[in-house]
N, C-alpha and C positions, 0 to 999 in steps of 0.2 A: 504493501500499501504506501502510496507517494502523497505526501501531504505538502502545502505551500501555505504557511501561517493558518493550520490549522484545517485546512480545507485538504480533505483526501481526494484524489484522481480516482479512485473508485467510485467515486460518488457521482462524478458528471455523467450525463446522458450520453448515449453512443450515436452518432448520427440522426441527431435530431435538429432540426432547425431552433435557430435563437434569434428572438426580435430583437433588433438594435433600437436605441434610444432616440433615434431622428427616423422622421417621417421619409425622406425621399429616398431609402434605401430598402429594399426586399428583405425578406428572411435570409440568414446567412447561414450556412451549412458547417457544423463543427462535427468534428470527428475524432476520437480518442483510441489510441492503440497503447496497451499496455505490453511490455515485454519483463520478461524474466532473463536477461541477460546473461547471468552467472549461473544459473540453473540450480539455484538452491531453494526453489518453490516459491520466492516470494516475488511481486513486482517490484523492479526499483526504476523503471523508466516508462515514462509516459510520451507519446509522440501525439500532439494536437493537430489536427490540420483546419484551416479556416478561410476565409477568402484574402487574409492579410498576408499568409505564408504559414509556415509552418515552426511550433516549438517544440524543444525536447526538453523536459526535467527529469533529473535522475538522483536518485537516494545513493549515493556513493558509499556512505559508510554502514549502511543498512538501520539505519534508526527510525526510516518510518517519515522522513522529513527532506524535501529537497534540499541537496547540496549544490547541484549543477545545474542552469539554467540557459538554454541556448534559442534563439529566435532568428528565424532564417526569413526575410523578407522575400516578396516576389520580384523586387527588383536586383536578388542576388547579393543584396547584402547582409550580414550575420552578426551577432554580438552573443558575447558567452558572459554570463555571470557567476562568480561562487557567492555562496549563500552562506552568510556567517550568523551564528545564534549568540547573542550577546548575553552575559549573567543573567539578564531580566527575563530571556525567554524571546525578545523580540528580534526577529530577523533583519539583517543588512546584508544587501547585495554589493559586491564590488566586479566591475567590469574586467575582466582578465583578457578576452580576445574580442577583435573586431575586424571586419574586412569586407571583402567582395569576392564571390564563389565564380 
């Protein structure tokens, strides 16, 4: 199970339209795929596809919380953040990579 600030990726609807907050655009399709890349029986990676591009969230240390987040835009740009937890439990992201594919 992957969580970002307390929201688990397993709780996201799969392939359901999401209504945006503005009226001039129709529904956006969102799909989420979960992967167990290390074969331990727990999903640690979530890949979401939207109209804007693709995001990949990974729980690197197996604690159930996203540690690495990468966004790939349709324009070929990407950015990667490492997520750190402060002593009070609040997450903080630090961009570690960016570029163009």
